[in-house]
C-alpha positions in Angstrom: -0.2 -0.3 -0.1 3.2 2.1 0.1 4.4 4.1 -2.5 7.1 2.6 -4.2 8.6 5.6 -5.6 8.6 7.6 -2.0 12.6 8.1 -2.0 12.8 7.1 1.5 11.4 3.3 0.3 13.8 3.9 -2.6 16.6 4.6 -0.1 15.5 1.6 2.2 15.8 -0.4 -1.0 19.6 0.9 -1.9 20.9 0.9 1.7 23.5 -2.3 2.2 21.9 -3.5 5.1 23.4 -6.6 5.5 26.9 -4.9 6.0 25.6 -3.6 9.0 24.3 -7.0 10.5 27.8 -8.8 9.8 30.4 -5.3 11.2 27.8 -4.9 14.6 27.2 -8.8 15.1 30.3 -9.2 17.4 29.4 -6.8 19.3 26.5 -8.9 20.7 26.4 -12.4 22.8 23.8 -15.5 21.8 23.2 -15.6 25.7 20.7 -13.6 27.2 17.3 -11.8 26.4 17.3 -11.8 22.3 18.9 -8.6 20.7 16.6 -6.1 18.6 17.4 -6.2 15.0 20.6 -4.5 14.1 18.8 -3.2 11.0 16.2 -1.6 13.2 18.5 0.2 15.2 20.7 1.6 12.4 17.3 2.9 11.0 16.0 4.6 13.7 19.4 6.2 14.8 19.4 7.7 10.8 15.6 8.4 10.6 16.7 10.3 13.8 19.0 12.5 12.2 17.2 12.8 9.0 13.9 14.3 10.5 15.3 15.8 13.5 14.2 14.3 15.9 14.7 13.7 19.5 15.1 9.6 21.0 11.8 9.2 22.7 9.9 11.2 19.3 11.8 9.1 16.5 10.2 5.9 18.6 7.1 7.3 18.6 6.6 8.6 15.2 8.0 5.1 13.9 4.9 3.6 15.4 2.6 6.1 13.7 4.6 6.6 10.8 4.4 3.1 8.1 7.0 4.6 6.3 9.7 4.9 9.0 8.7 0.8 9.5 9.4 0.0 6.1 12.8 1.6 6.2 13.8 -0.3 9.2 12.9 -3.9 7.8 9.4 -4.3 8.8 7.3 -6.0 6.3 3.9 -5.6 8.3 2.6 -2.5 10.1 3.5 -2.9 14.2 1.3 -1.3 16.3 3.6 -1.2 19.2 6.8 0.8 20.3 10.0 -0.3 18.3 12.2 -0.2 21.6 12.6 2.1 24.7 14.3 5.3 24.2 16.8 4.4 26.0 17.8 1.3 23.8 19.2 3.9 21.0 21.5 5.4 24.0 22.6 1.8 25.0 23.1 1.2 21.0 25.2 4.3 20.2 27.6 3.5 23.3 27.5 -0.5 22.0 28.9 0.1 18.4 31.1 3.1 19.7 32.6 6.0 17.3 34.1 3.2 14.8 30.9 1.9 14.4 29.3 5.1 13.6 32.1 5.8 11.4 30.9 2.7 8.9 27.4 3.8 8.4 28.9 7.6 7.6 31.0 5.6 5.2 28.0 4.2 3.5 26.6 7.2 3.3 29.6 9.2 1.5 29.9 5.8 -1.0 26.3 5.8 -2.1 27.1 9.2 -3.9 29.6 7.1 -6.0 32.3 9.3 -8.3 30.6 12.4 -7.2 32.2 11.7 -4.1 35.7 11.4 -5.7 36.3 15.1 -6.7 39.9 16.0 -6.5 39.5 19.5 -5.1 37.4 19.8 -1.5 36.3 22.7 0.7 36.8 22.9 4.4 35.8 24.7 7.1 35.1 24.5 11.0 32.2 25.2 13.0 31.3 25.5 16.6 29.0 22.1 17.4 27.5 23.5 20.7 27.0 21.5 24.3 23.6 21.5 25.8 25.2 23.1 29.0 23.6 26.1 30.5 25.7 29.7 30.0 28.5 29.3 32.5 28.9 31.8 35.6 31.1 31.3 38.6 27.8 31.7 40.9 26.1 29.1 39.0 28.7 26.3 39.4 29.4 27.1 43.1 25.3 26.7 43.5 25.6 23.3 41.8 28.9 22.1 43.0 27.2 22.6 46.7 24.4 20.7 46.2 26.4 18.1 44.6 28.2 17.6 47.6 25.1 18.0 49.6 23.6 14.9 47.6 27.0 13.1 48.2 26.7 13.7 51.8 23.0 12.0 51.9 24.1 9.3 49.6 26.8 8.0 51.9 25.6 8.8 55.2 27.9 11.6 56.1 26.7 13.9 59.0 28.0 17.4 58.2 29.2 19.8 60.9 27.0 22.6 58.9 24.9 22.4 55.7 24.8 26.3 54.9 21.4 26.4 53.5 20.4 29.4 55.0 23.5 31.3 54.5 23.5 30.0 50.6 19.8 30.9 49.8 20.6 34.9 50.8 24.1 34.7 48.5 22.0 33.3 45.6 19.7 36.6 46.1 23.0 38.7 45.7 24.4 37.4 42.6 21.5 37.9 40.8 22.1 41.7 39.5 25.6 40.9 39.6 26.0 43.3 36.6 24.4 46.3 38.2 27.4 49.1 39.5 25.8 49.3 42.9 25.4 45.6 43.2 29.1 44.6 42.1 30.5 44.3 45.3 28.3 42.7 46.9 27.5 40.0 44.6 31.8 39.6 44.6 31.6 39.1 48.2 28.9 36.5 48.0 30.9 34.7 45.2 34.2 34.3 47.3 31.8 33.2 50.3 30.1 30.7 48.3 34.0 29.2 46.9 35.1 29.1 50.6 32.0 27.1 51.6 32.8 24.7 48.8 36.2 23.9 50.1 34.6 23.3 53.4 32.1 21.2 52.7 35.1 19.1 50.2 37.1 19.0 53.3 34.5 17.8 55.5 33.2 15.1 53.4 36.8 13.9 52.8 37.6 13.4 56.1 34.2 11.2 56.7 35.0 9.1 53.7 36.6 5.5 53.7 39.8 4.9 51.7 37.5 2.6 48.9 34.6 5.6 48.9 37.5 8.6 48.7 39.0 6.3 45.4 35.4 6.7 44.1 34.6 10.8 44.4 38.6 11.6 43.6 38.0 12.7 40.3 34.4 14.8 41.1 36.5 16.5 44.3 39.6 17.3 41.7 37.1 19.0 39.0 35.2 20.8 42.4 38.9 22.4 43.4 39.9 22.6 40.0 36.5 25.3 39.4 37.1 26.8 42.6 40.7 28.0 42.0 40.4 28.9 38.3 40.9 32.5 37.6 39.0 34.8 35.0 42.4 34.7 32.2 43.3 31.1 33.3 44.1 28.7 30.0 42.1 24.9 30.0 39.3 26.5 32.4 36.1 24.2 33.4 32.7 25.6 32.1 30.1 22.6 32.5 30.7 20.2 35.6 29.1 17.2 33.6 31.0 18.1 30.7 34.2 19.6 31.5 36.1 18.8 28.2 33.8 21.8 26.4 35.9 25.1 26.1 35.0 28.5 25.2 35.2 29.4 21.3 35.1 33.6 20.2 33.5 33.5 17.0 32.9 37.6 16.8 29.1 37.3 16.5 27.6 40.2 17.3 24.1 38.3 18.7 26.4 35.3 20.4 30.3 36.5 21.4 31.1 33.2 22.9 29.7 29.6 22.0 30.7 26.7 24.1 31.2 23.2 23.1 34.0 21.7 20.6 35.4 22.8 17.2 34.3 20.4 14.4 35.8 20.6 11.1 33.8 19.7 7.8 35.2 18.5 4.3 33.1 18.8 1.6 33.7 17.6 -2.5 33.8 21.1 -4.4 31.2 21.1 -7.3 28.6 18.1 -5.6 29.0 19.4 -1.9 29.0 15.8 -0.6 30.0 15.7 3.0 33.2 13.3 2.8 35.1 13.6 5.6 34.0 14.9 9.8 36.5 15.7 12.7 35.7 16.9 16.4 38.9 18.6 17.9 39.2 17.8 21.8 41.2 21.0 22.1 40.7 24.7 20.6 43.7 24.4 18.3 44.2 26.9 15.4 42.0 26.6 12.1 45.6 25.4 10.0 46.3 22.6 13.0 43.1 20.8 12.2 43.5 20.5 8.6 45.5 17.0 8.9 42.6 15.2 10.8 40.1 16.5 8.7 41.9 15.2 5.3 42.6 12.2 7.2 39.1 11.6 7.7 38.4 12.4 4.1 40.7 10.1 2.6 39.8 7.2 4.5 36.4 7.4 3.0 37.7 7.7 -0.5 39.5 5.1 -3.0 41.6 8.7 -4.2 43.2 11.1 -2.1 41.8 14.5 -1.7 44.7 16.7 -4.3 43.8 20.2 -3.2 42.2 21.9 -0.6 40.6 25.1 -0.6 40.1 27.0 2.9 39.7 30.6 4.2 42.2 33.1 5.4 41.7 31.4 9.1 43.9 28.4 7.2 47.1 30.5 6.9 50.1 28.9 8.0 50.1 25.9 6.1 50.6 24.7 2.7 50.7 21.1 2.0 49.0 18.5 4.3 48.6 14.7 3.7 49.8 15.5 0.2 47.2 17.9 -0.5 48.1 21.5 -1.6 45.8 24.0 0.6 44.7 26.9 -1.3 43.9 30.3 0.2 42.5 33.4 -1.1 44.7 36.2 -1.5 46.0 38.8 -4.0 46.8 37.8 -7.8 50.3 37.3 -8.6 51.4 39.3 -11.3 52.9 36.1 -13.3 49.2 34.8 -13.3 47.2 35.3 -16.8 43.9 36.4 -16.8 42.8 33.2 -17.6 44.7 31.8 -14.4 43.1 34.7 -12.4 39.5 33.6 -13.3 39.9 30.3 -12.4 41.1 31.3 -9.0 38.1 33.9 -8.4 35.9 31.0 -9.6 37.6 28.6 -7.0 37.3 30.5 -4.3 33.8 32.0 -4.6 32.6 28.2 -4.7 34.4 27.9 -1.3 31.4 30.2 0.0 29.5 27.2 -0.8 30.3 25.3 2.2 28.4 28.0 4.8 24.8 27.5 3.8 25.8 23.1 4.0 26.7 23.9 7.5 23.4 25.5 8.4 21.4 23.3 6.9 23.5 20.8 9.3 22.6 23.0 12.4 19.2 23.9 11.4 18.1 20.1 10.0 20.5 17.5 11.3 20.9 18.6 15.0 24.4 19.5 14.8 23.3 23.1 16.5 22.8 21.6 20.3 24.2 18.4 21.0 22.6 16.0 23.7 25.0 13.1 23.7 27.4 13.0 26.9 31.2 13.4 26.5 33.8 14.0 23.6 32.9 10.2 22.1 28.9 12.1 21.9 30.6 14.9 19.9 32.3 12.7 17.7 28.9 10.4 17.2 26.5 13.5 16.6 29.0 15.1 14.2 29.2 12.0 12.1 25.5 11.0 12.2 24.7 14.6 11.1 27.0 14.5 8.6 25.2 10.8 7.2 21.9 12.4 7.4 23.1 15.5 5.2 24.5 12.9 2.8 21.1 10.8 2.5 19.1 13.3 2.5 20.8 14.8 -0.5 20.7 11.2 -2.3 16.9 11.4 -1.6 16.6 14.9 -3.3 18.7 13.6 -6.3 16.1 10.7 -6.7 13.2 12.7 -6.7 14.4 15.8 -8.8 15.4 12.4 -11.1 11.6 11.4 -10.5 9.8 14.6 -11.3 12.1 15.3 -14.3 11.0 11.8 -15.9 7.2 12.4 -15.4 7.9 16.2 -16.6 9.7 13.9 -19.9 6.7 11.8 -20.4 4.2 14.7 -20.0 5.9 16.7 -22.6 6.3 13.5 -25.1 2.8 12.7 -24.5 1.8 16.6 -25.3 4.1 16.6 -28.7 2.4 13.6 -29.5 -1.0 14.6 -29.5 -1.9 15.9 -32.8 -2.8 19.8 -32.9 -6.6 19.7 -33.5 -7.0 17.7 -30.5 -4.8 19.6 -28.0 -7.6 21.9 -27.0 -9.7 19.1 -26.0 -7.3 18.3 -23.4 -6.7 21.8 -22.4 -8.0 21.3 -19.0 -6.2 18.1 -18.5 -2.8 19.9 -18.7 -2.8 21.9 -15.1 -4.0 18.7 -13.7 -1.4 16.6 -15.3 1.6 18.9 -14.3 0.8 19.1 -10.8 0.7 15.2 -11.1 4.3 15.3 -12.4 
């Protein structure tokens, strides 16, 4: 009963699902409760990124949408939920970064020769993490509440909880930007840091050696947050995502973005994403090229010969055997033809900017909800995979439209002139159907 020409149906019939079954079978055991089909889990991950849905919503939409069920390998309509949303989390953790790279490689391979262009465009963006805007007051309050939870869980009677005092300090921090409130807010912030240190020492004194080693990493992060200053490097901006860093992009509406830097490599003419890389440290763009091009070469049969970049990549001329081209003033020895070629090449470089916008707006790259740096890598790979598959479906839809338009034109030309007026009312209907 489904439309066999629907792009999602054609994509489901084109993908080689057997490869995933063979690759991911090693992550499962024959003992215990039977696992969910691998095709279903991979299909749910792809649908989530293609349709920009959360884990909870993609499971719910799968139940309501028969096209989603066909894509995941069902031959009959299923009225029940495919799995619990948490099972998608467990599946991502099970296959890891290498498993998601296998899925991304499939999306590149589907484009055939278009993904083998010699020239590529490289650019970086920020993959923001799902964290609140960091302030010293927020971090101090979170640390104190977390320490209270640790004391309660371990049955430790604190000498003092400071609950009433903390409430007053929170009020003092509310308007810390006001000129008349700055002094009071600074004093409150200093006192909150002192209270945090007192609670850490109080809990450490009452913990056994085994428990102390269990919370050692947590206490280490808390002490680093207390001691960090405004201009320190490698600051901690989030307690649950300590690896993120602040990136200044020079935007008027958003001066700083908190997350990790991500490199994206696309083909010059076709605009297919052939390589992505997340960077654990805030490096200069020129230092990120090596990792980005290694990712691109891993998904191709031939290595990249030229990388076209913006001026932020100044400082390198060749990386991984590829020439790095950066826009600049024309050389005196260049002919008019050479200057025109360079102008067109660097104008085409700007095509990667809207592509990054689509990744963020349509494929869940604007805010990453997956935990840890591994979550950053997985989310980036899945977003690039979804973009490539969406591009493939759009190409198929365009092909079907052009085929129907050609058939319509053929019927129109084959109809004798004297009989065309009889079918004049049908032409708009046929065109809409096409």
